[in-house]
TORPA-4810 file (N, C-alpha, C, O; in nm, 3 decimals):
<nodes>
NODE_1_-2.533_3.628_-1.904_-2.632_3.645_-1.798_-2.711_3.774_-1.817_-2.833_3.776_-1.803_M
NODE_2_-2.640_3.885_-1.850_-2.708_4.013_-1.866_-2.809_4.007_-1.980_-2.918_4.061_-1.969_A
NODE_3_-2.773_3.941_-2.091_-2.863_3.928_-2.204_-2.985_3.846_-2.166_-3.098_3.884_-2.198_T
NODE_4_-2.964_3.735_-2.098_-3.074_3.651_-2.054_-3.165_3.728_-1.959_-3.288_3.721_-1.970_L
NODE_5_-3.104_3.800_-1.865_-3.181_3.877_-1.768_-3.262_3.986_-1.838_-3.379_4.007_-1.805_E
NODE_6_-3.201_4.058_-1.933_-3.270_4.163_-2.007_-3.387_4.104_-2.087_-3.496_4.161_-2.088_L
NODE_7_-3.365_3.991_-2.153_-3.471_3.925_-2.228_-3.586_3.883_-2.139_-3.703_3.896_-2.177_G
NODE_8_-3.555_3.831_-2.020_-3.658_3.791_-1.925_-3.741_3.911_-1.882_-3.864_3.903_-1.877_F
NODE_9_-3.673_4.024_-1.852_-3.744_4.146_-1.812_-3.834_4.195_-1.924_-3.947_4.237_-1.899_R
NODE_10_-3.785_4.189_-2.047_-3.863_4.236_-2.161_-3.989_4.150_-2.177_-4.098_4.203_-2.201_K
NODE_11_-3.975_4.018_-2.165_-4.089_3.928_-2.177_-4.186_3.952_-2.061_-4.307_3.956_-2.081_V
NODE_12_-4.132_3.967_-1.940_-4.216_3.990_-1.823_-4.293_4.121_-1.837_-4.412_4.125_-1.808_T
NODE_13_-4.226_4.228_-1.881_-4.294_4.356_-1.900_-4.402_4.345_-2.007_-4.508_4.406_-1.995_L
NODE_14_-4.375_4.269_-2.110_-4.474_4.250_-2.216_-4.598_4.179_-2.161_-4.711_4.218_-2.192_S
NODE_15_-4.579_4.078_-2.082_-4.690_4.003_-2.024_-4.768_4.092_-1.927_-4.891_4.093_-1.929_I
NODE_16_-4.697_4.166_-1.843_-4.761_4.256_-1.748_-4.843_4.361_-1.823_-4.956_4.391_-1.785_V
NODE_17_-4.786_4.418_-1.932_-4.858_4.520_-2.008_-4.985_4.460_-2.069_-5.090_4.524_-2.064_R
NODE_18_-4.977_4.340_-2.127_-5.095_4.278_-2.188_-5.204_4.252_-2.086_-5.321_4.278_-2.112_R
NODE_19_-5.166_4.200_-1.970_-5.265_4.171_-1.866_-5.325_4.301_-1.812_-5.446_4.311_-1.797_V
NODE_20_-5.239_4.399_-1.784_-5.292_4.526_-1.731_-5.376_4.598_-1.835_-5.472_4.667_-1.799_S
NODE_21_-5.342_4.584_-1.961_-5.421_4.643_-2.069_-5.563_4.586_-2.067_-5.660_4.661_-2.078_E
NODE_22_-5.575_4.456_-2.055_-5.708_4.392_-2.051_-5.787_4.437_-1.928_-5.906_4.468_-1.938_R
NODE_23_-5.721_4.442_-1.814_-5.788_4.482_-1.690_-5.834_4.628_-1.699_-5.948_4.659_-1.664_V
NODE_24_-5.745_4.716_-1.747_-5.780_4.858_-1.760_-5.895_4.878_-1.859_-5.986_4.955_-1.833_M
NODE_25_-5.890_4.807_-1.971_-5.996_4.819_-2.071_-6.130_4.779_-2.010_-6.231_4.846_-2.030_R
NODE_26_-6.130_4.670_-1.936_-6.252_4.620_-1.874_-6.304_4.719_-1.770_-6.423_4.748_-1.767_R
NODE_27_-6.215_4.771_-1.686_-6.257_4.867_-1.584_-6.312_4.995_-1.646_-6.414_5.047_-1.600_L
NODE_28_-6.247_5.045_-1.749_-6.295_5.166_-1.814_-6.432_5.145_-1.875_-6.518_5.232_-1.867_L
NODE_29_-6.452_5.031_-1.936_-6.582_5.007_-1.999_-6.693_4.981_-1.899_-6.809_5.010_-1.927_H
NODE_30_-6.660_4.926_-1.785_-6.761_4.914_-1.678_-6.801_5.054_-1.633_-6.920_5.083_-1.617_V
NODE_31_-6.701_5.141_-1.613_-6.730_5.280_-1.576_-6.815_5.348_-1.683_-6.916_5.410_-1.651_Y
NODE_32_-6.774_5.337_-1.810_-6.846_5.401_-1.919_-6.988_5.348_-1.933_-7.079_5.422_-1.971_W
NODE_33_-7.007_5.221_-1.903_-7.141_5.162_-1.916_-7.241_5.233_-1.825_-7.357_5.253_-1.861_R
NODE_34_-7.193_5.271_-1.708_-7.283_5.338_-1.613_-7.285_5.490_-1.631_-7.381_5.555_-1.592_F
NODE_35_-7.181_5.546_-1.690_-7.176_5.692_-1.702_-7.218_5.742_-1.840_-7.250_5.860_-1.855_S
NODE_36_-7.220_5.654_-1.940_-7.255_5.695_-2.076_-7.335_5.585_-2.145_-7.313_5.466_-2.121_R
NODE_37_-7.427_5.626_-2.230_-7.503_5.528_-2.305_-7.419_5.463_-2.414_-7.416_5.341_-2.427_G
NODE_38_-7.353_5.546_-2.490_-7.263_5.500_-2.596_-7.132_5.574_-2.581_-7.127_5.682_-2.521_L
NODE_39_-7.026_5.518_-2.635_-6.898_5.589_-2.638_-6.861_5.615_-2.782_-6.892_5.536_-2.871_T
NODE_40_-6.794_5.727_-2.804_-6.746_5.760_-2.937_-6.606_5.817_-2.927_-6.574_5.895_-2.837_I
NODE_41_-6.525_5.777_-3.022_-6.390_5.828_-3.030_-6.362_5.879_-3.169_-6.441_5.860_-3.262_G
NODE_42_-6.248_5.944_-3.183_-6.204_5.995_-3.313_-6.062_5.946_-3.338_-5.983_5.931_-3.246_V
NODE_43_-6.033_5.922_-3.462_-5.898_5.887_-3.507_-5.874_5.960_-3.637_-5.969_6.003_-3.703_R
NODE_44_-5.746_5.973_-3.674_-5.714_6.043_-3.798_-5.606_5.971_-3.877_-5.509_5.920_-3.821_A
NODE_45_-5.626_5.968_-4.007_-5.519_5.931_-4.100_-5.460_6.066_-4.141_-5.513_6.135_-4.228_V
NODE_46_-5.348_6.102_-4.077_-5.281_6.229_-4.105_-5.175_6.202_-4.210_-5.082_6.124_-4.188_V
NODE_47_-5.190_6.267_-4.327_-5.100_6.244_-4.440_-5.016_6.367_-4.467_-5.068_6.477_-4.483_L
NODE_48_-4.884_6.348_-4.471_-4.796_6.462_-4.501_-4.786_6.481_-4.653_-4.849_6.407_-4.729_D
NODE_49_-4.707_6.577_-4.697_-4.692_6.609_-4.838_-4.636_6.496_-4.922_-4.651_6.496_-5.044_G
NODE_50_-4.571_6.399_-4.858_-4.514_6.283_-4.928_-4.607_6.162_-4.924_-4.571_6.054_-4.971_E
NODE_51_-4.727_6.180_-4.867_-4.822_6.070_-4.860_-4.795_5.973_-4.746_-4.852_5.864_-4.743_G
NODE_52_-4.707_6.012_-4.653_-4.678_5.927_-4.537_-4.783_5.952_-4.429_-4.836_6.062_-4.417_R
NODE_53_-4.810_5.849_-4.351_-4.914_5.857_-4.247_-4.846_5.866_-4.110_-4.744_5.803_-4.084_V
NODE_54_-4.907_5.948_-4.023_-4.856_5.967_-3.887_-4.913_5.860_-3.796_-5.034_5.839_-3.791_F
NODE_55_-4.825_5.790_-3.723_-4.866_5.687_-3.629_-4.805_5.714_-3.492_-4.702_5.780_-3.481_L
NODE_56_-4.870_5.662_-3.389_-4.821_5.677_-3.252_-4.816_5.539_-3.186_-4.888_5.446_-3.222_V
NODE_57_-4.727_5.531_-3.088_-4.717_5.411_-3.006_-4.743_5.453_-2.862_-4.673_5.538_-2.807_K
NODE_58_-4.846_5.394_-2.801_-4.888_5.430_-2.665_-4.810_5.350_-2.560_-4.756_5.243_-2.589_H
NODE_59_-4.806_5.403_-2.440_-4.741_5.334_-2.330_-4.830_5.225_-2.272_-4.780_5.131_-2.210_S
NODE_60_-4.960_5.234_-2.292_-5.055_5.146_-2.224_-5.117_5.040_-2.314_-5.198_4.959_-2.267_Y
NODE_61_-5.081_5.038_-2.442_-5.133_4.936_-2.533_-5.026_4.908_-2.637_-4.956_4.999_-2.682_V
NODE_62_-5.013_4.783_-2.675_-4.909_4.746_-2.770_-4.940_4.788_-2.912_-5.057_4.809_-2.947_G
NODE_63_-4.839_4.802_-2.993_-4.854_4.829_-3.135_-4.855_4.977_-3.169_-4.853_5.063_-3.081_G
NODE_64_-4.858_5.003_-3.299_-4.867_5.139_-3.353_-5.010_5.163_-3.398_-5.076_5.073_-3.451_W
NODE_65_-5.057_5.286_-3.376_-5.197_5.319_-3.402_-5.210_5.457_-3.465_-5.117_5.538_-3.460_H
NODE_66_-5.325_5.482_-3.523_-5.358_5.616_-3.569_-5.382_5.704_-3.446_-5.434_5.656_-3.345_L
NODE_67_-5.344_5.831_-3.452_-5.368_5.918_-3.336_-5.516_5.943_-3.317_-5.593_5.944_-3.413_P
NODE_68_-5.555_5.963_-3.193_-5.694_5.992_-3.162_-5.728_5.953_-3.020_-5.641_5.914_-2.942_G
NODE_69_-5.857_5.963_-2.988_-5.901_5.929_-2.854_-6.048_5.956_-2.836_-6.122_5.975_-2.934_G
NODE_70_-6.091_5.959_-2.714_-6.232_5.974_-2.682_-6.281_6.117_-2.693_-6.207_6.213_-2.673_G
NODE_71_-6.409_6.128_-2.727_-6.477_6.257_-2.733_-6.532_6.285_-2.594_-6.605_6.203_-2.538_V
NODE_72_-6.498_6.401_-2.540_-6.542_6.438_-2.405_-6.682_6.499_-2.410_-6.727_6.546_-2.514_E
NODE_73_-6.747_6.497_-2.297_-6.880_6.558_-2.286_-6.873_6.705_-2.327_-6.784_6.779_-2.284_E
NODE_74_-6.967_6.747_-2.412_-6.973_6.885_-2.457_-6.876_6.919_-2.570_-6.864_7.036_-2.608_G
NODE_75_-6.807_6.821_-2.622_-6.705_6.844_-2.725_-6.755_6.792_-2.859_-6.816_6.685_-2.865_E
NODE_76_-6.730_6.865_-2.966_-6.765_6.815_-3.098_-6.660_6.713_-3.143_-6.553_6.704_-3.084_T
NODE_77_-6.693_6.638_-3.246_-6.597_6.541_-3.299_-6.470_6.611_-3.348_-6.359_6.566_-3.319_L
NODE_78_-6.486_6.719_-3.423_-6.369_6.789_-3.478_-6.287_6.854_-3.367_-6.164_6.855_-3.374_V
NODE_79_-6.352_6.908_-3.265_-6.279_6.965_-3.152_-6.199_6.856_-3.080_-6.083_6.878_-3.042_A
NODE_80_-6.259_6.740_-3.061_-6.188_6.628_-2.998_-6.070_6.585_-3.083_-5.961_6.558_-3.032_A
NODE_81_-6.091_6.578_-3.215_-5.982_6.541_-3.306_-5.868_6.640_-3.296_-5.752_6.601_-3.286_L
NODE_82_-5.900_6.769_-3.300_-5.796_6.873_-3.292_-5.719_6.861_-3.160_-5.596_6.873_-3.158_A
NODE_83_-5.791_6.839_-3.050_-5.726_6.824_-2.920_-5.633_6.704_-2.917_-5.518_6.715_-2.874_R
NODE_84_-5.682_6.590_-2.964_-5.602_6.468_-2.962_-5.477_6.480_-3.052_-5.370_6.433_-3.015_E
NODE_85_-5.492_6.543_-3.168_-5.377_6.560_-3.257_-5.271_6.651_-3.194_-5.152_6.626_-3.208_L
NODE_86_-5.315_6.755_-3.125_-5.221_6.842_-3.054_-5.150_6.765_-2.943_-5.028_6.772_-2.929_R
NODE_87_-5.227_6.690_-2.865_-5.170_6.617_-2.751_-5.076_6.505_-2.796_-4.970_6.487_-2.737_E
NODE_88_-5.113_6.432_-2.899_-5.037_6.313_-2.937_-4.932_6.339_-3.044_-4.835_6.263_-3.055_E
NODE_89_-4.949_6.447_-3.123_-4.856_6.466_-3.233_-4.805_6.606_-3.253_-4.733_6.633_-3.350_G
NODE_90_-4.842_6.699_-3.163_-4.807_6.840_-3.182_-4.851_6.885_-3.322_-4.782_6.961_-3.389_N
NODE_91_-4.968_6.838_-3.361_-5.024_6.866_-3.494_-5.143_6.960_-3.476_-5.235_6.933_-3.400_I
NODE_92_-5.139_7.073_-3.549_-5.250_7.168_-3.550_-5.318_7.164_-3.686_-5.252_7.172_-3.789_D
NODE_93_-5.449_7.150_-3.685_-5.525_7.150_-3.810_-5.516_7.289_-3.874_-5.531_7.390_-3.806_L
NODE_94_-5.491_7.293_-4.005_-5.489_7.421_-4.076_-5.598_7.425_-4.182_-5.609_7.522_-4.257_S
NODE_95_-5.678_7.321_-4.188_-5.792_7.312_-4.277_-5.888_7.210_-4.220_-5.852_7.136_-4.128_G
NODE_96_-6.007_7.204_-4.274_-6.105_7.110_-4.218_-6.066_6.964_-4.249_-6.027_6.932_-4.361_P
NODE_97_-6.078_6.877_-4.148_-6.056_6.735_-4.174_-6.174_6.678_-4.250_-6.285_6.730_-4.241_P
NODE_98_-6.151_6.572_-4.325_-6.256_6.506_-4.403_-6.302_6.381_-4.329_-6.222_6.292_-4.302_L
NODE_99_-6.432_6.375_-4.297_-6.486_6.255_-4.233_-6.485_6.142_-4.336_-6.548_6.151_-4.441_L
NODE_100_-6.413_6.035_-4.305_-6.401_5.921_-4.396_-6.510_5.818_-4.370_-6.577_5.773_-4.463_H
NODE_101_-6.529_5.780_-4.243_-6.628_5.677_-4.209_-6.647_5.674_-4.057_-6.566_5.727_-3.982_A
NODE_102_-6.755_5.610_-4.016_-6.779_5.584_-3.874_-6.788_5.433_-3.859_-6.857_5.365_-3.935_I
NODE_103_-6.717_5.381_-3.760_-6.702_5.237_-3.741_-6.759_5.195_-3.605_-6.763_5.273_-3.510_Y
NODE_104_-6.802_5.071_-3.600_-6.843_5.007_-3.476_-6.719_4.935_-3.424_-6.663_4.850_-3.493_F
NODE_105_-6.677_4.969_-3.303_-6.556_4.911_-3.245_-6.595_4.804_-3.143_-6.585_4.825_-3.023_N
NODE_106_-6.638_4.690_-3.193_-6.688_4.584_-3.104_-6.578_4.522_-3.020_-6.607_4.456_-2.920_Q
NODE_107_-6.452_4.542_-3.057_-6.342_4.488_-2.977_-6.339_4.555_-2.840_-6.307_4.492_-2.739_R
NODE_108_-6.373_4.684_-2.836_-6.370_4.757_-2.710_-6.495_4.730_-2.627_-6.486_4.701_-2.508_M
NODE_109_-6.611_4.740_-2.689_-6.736_4.709_-2.621_-6.846_4.706_-2.726_-6.822_4.737_-2.842_S
NODE_110_-6.965_4.669_-2.685_-7.076_4.665_-2.780_-7.143_4.801_-2.796_-7.249_4.812_-2.858_R
NODE_111_-7.081_4.906_-2.740_-7.138_5.040_-2.748_-7.040_5.143_-2.802_-7.069_5.263_-2.799_R
NODE_112_-6.924_5.100_-2.850_-6.818_5.193_-2.888_-6.815_5.217_-3.039_-6.825_5.123_-3.118_D
NODE_113_-6.800_5.344_-3.077_-6.792_5.384_-3.218_-6.671_5.475_-3.237_-6.630_5.546_-3.146_H
NODE_114_-6.616_5.472_-3.359_-6.500_5.553_-3.392_-6.527_5.628_-3.522_-6.564_5.567_-3.623_V
NODE_115_-6.509_5.760_-3.519_-6.518_5.842_-3.639_-6.376_5.861_-3.692_-6.289_5.909_-3.621_A
NODE_116_-6.355_5.822_-3.817_-6.222_5.833_-3.878_-6.220_5.950_-3.975_-6.303_5.960_-4.066_L
NODE_117_-6.124_6.038_-3.955_-6.104_6.155_-4.040_-5.975_6.141_-4.119_-5.882_6.072_-4.077_Y
NODE_118_-5.971_6.207_-4.234_-5.849_6.219_-4.313_-5.803_6.363_-4.299_-5.879_6.457_-4.324_V
NODE_119_-5.677_6.380_-4.260_-5.620_6.514_-4.238_-5.503_6.532_-4.334_-5.404_6.459_-4.329_V
NODE_120_-5.516_6.630_-4.422_-5.409_6.663_-4.516_-5.355_6.805_-4.492_-5.243_6.836_-4.532_R
NODE_121_-5.435_6.889_-4.429_-5.395_7.028_-4.402_-5.364_7.043_-4.254_-5.455_7.046_-4.171_S
NODE_122_-5.236_7.053_-4.222_-5.195_7.065_-4.082_-5.058_7.130_-4.074_-4.986_7.144_-4.173_F
NODE_123_-5.023_7.170_-3.952_-4.890_7.221_-3.921_-4.834_7.140_-3.805_-4.905_7.108_-3.709_R
NODE_124_-4.708_7.108_-3.816_-4.637_7.044_-3.705_-4.504_7.119_-3.695_-4.407_7.085_-3.762_Q
NODE_125_-4.502_7.221_-3.612_-4.386_7.310_-3.605_-4.268_7.248_-3.532_-4.154_7.294_-3.548_T
NODE_126_-4.293_7.146_-3.454_-4.187_7.076_-3.382_-4.233_6.933_-3.359_-4.353_6.906_-3.354_A
NODE_127_-4.139_6.842_-3.345_-4.181_6.705_-3.314_-4.253_6.700_-3.179_-4.227_6.782_-3.092_P
NODE_128_-4.343_6.604_-3.163_-4.412_6.591_-3.034_-4.312_6.557_-2.924_-4.212_6.489_-2.947_P
NODE_129_-4.342_6.605_-2.806_-4.258_6.569_-2.691_-4.307_6.436_-2.636_-4.427_6.410_-2.630_R
NODE_130_-4.213_6.353_-2.596_-4.252_6.228_-2.531_-4.322_6.260_-2.400_-4.288_6.356_-2.331_R
NODE_131_-4.420_6.178_-2.368_-4.492_6.196_-2.243_-4.532_6.058_-2.191_-4.490_5.957_-2.247_N
NODE_132_-4.611_6.055_-2.086_-4.646_5.926_-2.026_-4.741_5.846_-2.113_-4.756_5.725_-2.092_S
NODE_133_-4.806_5.909_-2.211_-4.901_5.838_-2.298_-4.837_5.792_-2.428_-4.853_5.677_-2.468_E
NODE_134_-4.764_5.881_-2.496_-4.705_5.851_-2.626_-4.555_5.828_-2.610_-4.482_5.918_-2.569_I
NODE_135_-4.510_5.707_-2.643_-4.369_5.674_-2.626_-4.291_5.677_-2.757_-4.168_5.681_-2.756_V
NODE_136_-4.362_5.676_-2.871_-4.296_5.685_-3.001_-4.397_5.736_-3.103_-4.518_5.725_-3.083_A
NODE_137_-4.346_5.793_-3.210_-4.432_5.851_-3.314_-4.350_5.864_-3.441_-4.227_5.856_-3.439_H
NODE_138_-4.420_5.884_-3.551_-4.349_5.909_-3.676_-4.441_5.904_-3.795_-4.554_5.857_-3.788_G
NODE_139_-4.389_5.956_-3.907_-4.457_5.948_-4.036_-4.398_5.830_-4.111_-4.276_5.814_-4.116_F
NODE_140_-4.485_5.746_-4.169_-4.441_5.624_-4.237_-4.510_5.610_-4.371_-4.629_5.639_-4.385_F
NODE_141_-4.434_5.564_-4.470_-4.493_5.530_-4.599_-4.574_5.402_-4.582_-4.543_5.320_-4.496_A
NODE_142_-4.678_5.386_-4.661_-4.766_5.269_-4.647_-4.688_5.138_-4.655_-4.717_5.044_-4.582_M
NODE_143_-4.590_5.133_-4.742_-4.512_5.010_-4.758_-4.406_4.993_-4.648_-4.341_4.888_-4.641_Q
NODE_144_-4.389_5.094_-4.564_-4.288_5.087_-4.458_-4.349_5.102_-4.318_-4.282_5.150_-4.227_D
NODE_145_-4.474_5.061_-4.301_-4.536_5.070_-4.168_-4.459_4.981_-4.071_-4.412_4.874_-4.110_L
NODE_146_-4.446_5.022_-3.944_-4.378_4.936_-3.846_-4.445_4.800_-3.838_-4.567_4.788_-3.855_P
NODE_147_-4.366_4.698_-3.811_-4.417_4.560_-3.803_-4.529_4.547_-3.700_-4.620_4.466_-3.718_A
NODE_148_-4.523_4.625_-3.594_-4.623_4.616_-3.486_-4.747_4.701_-3.510_-4.825_4.723_-3.417_E
NODE_149_-4.767_4.751_-3.632_-4.886_4.831_-3.662_-5.008_4.740_-3.650_-5.012_4.631_-3.706_T
NODE_150_-5.108_4.787_-3.576_-5.227_4.704_-3.552_-5.301_4.675_-3.683_-5.293_4.750_-3.780_S
NODE_151_-5.373_4.563_-3.683_-5.449_4.523_-3.801_-5.552_4.628_-3.839_-5.565_4.663_-3.956_R
NODE_152_-5.625_4.680_-3.740_-5.727_4.780_-3.769_-5.664_4.906_-3.829_-5.721_4.966_-3.920_A
NODE_153_-5.549_4.945_-3.779_-5.479_5.062_-3.833_-5.440_5.037_-3.978_-5.460_5.124_-4.063_T
NODE_154_-5.384_4.921_-4.006_-5.348_4.887_-4.144_-5.472_4.888_-4.235_-5.467_4.939_-4.347_R
NODE_155_-5.582_4.832_-4.187_-5.705_4.828_-4.267_-5.756_4.968_-4.297_-5.797_4.996_-4.410_D
NODE_156_-5.756_5.057_-4.196_-5.805_5.192_-4.218_-5.716_5.268_-4.317_-5.767_5.340_-4.403_R
NODE_157_-5.586_5.253_-4.305_-5.493_5.321_-4.397_-5.516_5.270_-4.539_-5.518_5.349_-4.634_I
NODE_158_-5.533_5.140_-4.554_-5.558_5.081_-4.686_-5.688_5.136_-4.745_-5.693_5.170_-4.863_T
NODE_159_-5.793_5.144_-4.663_-5.920_5.198_-4.712_-5.903_5.341_-4.764_-5.954_5.376_-4.870_E
NODE_160_-5.831_5.423_-4.688_-5.815_5.564_-4.725_-5.725_5.577_-4.849_-5.760_5.651_-4.942_V
NODE_161_-5.613_5.508_-4.852_-5.515_5.530_-4.959_-5.544_5.454_-5.088_-5.499_5.497_-5.195_L
NODE_162_-5.616_5.344_-5.080_-5.640_5.265_-5.201_-5.784_5.270_-5.249_-5.815_5.223_-5.359_T
NODE_163_-5.872_5.325_-5.167_-6.013_5.329_-5.205_-6.085_5.198_-5.183_-6.197_5.179_-5.232_G
NODE_164_-6.022_5.106_-5.110_-6.089_4.979_-5.077_-6.219_5.008_-5.003_-6.228_5.108_-4.931_R
NODE_165_-6.318_4.924_-5.021_-6.447_4.941_-4.956_-6.430_4.957_-4.805_-6.348_4.889_-4.743_A
NODE_166_-6.509_5.046_-4.748_-6.504_5.074_-4.606_-6.580_4.966_-4.530_-6.692_4.930_-4.566_V
NODE_167_-6.517_4.915_-4.425_-6.583_4.819_-4.337_-6.662_4.897_-4.233_-6.625_5.009_-4.199_S
NODE_168_-6.769_4.841_-4.182_-6.842_4.906_-4.074_-6.779_4.874_-3.938_-6.808_4.941_-3.839_E
NODE_169_-6.694_4.774_-3.935_-6.632_4.727_-3.812_-6.489_4.777_-3.805_-6.413_4.765_-3.902_I
NODE_170_-6.453_4.833_-3.691_-6.316_4.886_-3.675_-6.218_4.771_-3.682_-6.097_4.791_-3.671_W
</nodes>
């Protein structure tokens, strides 16, 4: 009974998260439509000395993703990237990030763009602390990415690490 009950709760929580994710995404984009002409975010392929990539798992969306987030008003892309890496990974840039590409993120809205950077020079003096946004994190080899790594994340990592042609679409 306990196993069945736990499985039911897990399925129910998964369904609730997917539905609330869609609702939240829609509400945020309605707000952004009226408050901003276009939206832009930043993400990073953070590579450690062993060539492993840093990924995060959010509390509000399923799967594993590259760290990053939205650029705030008055903030440069690199400043936003530095802020997001500190918040999500306790990662401090120790050298300039390399702009890899800018993508159109039509999945989010018809006005959303993402700037992808490659970060090889950084410090992480301690593991990130869990918080209400990031529930898991880690460095992973390309061949050992978690099964739940999003398709877009896998595509971006492949583009960076193998030199595959860059897509314009996230």
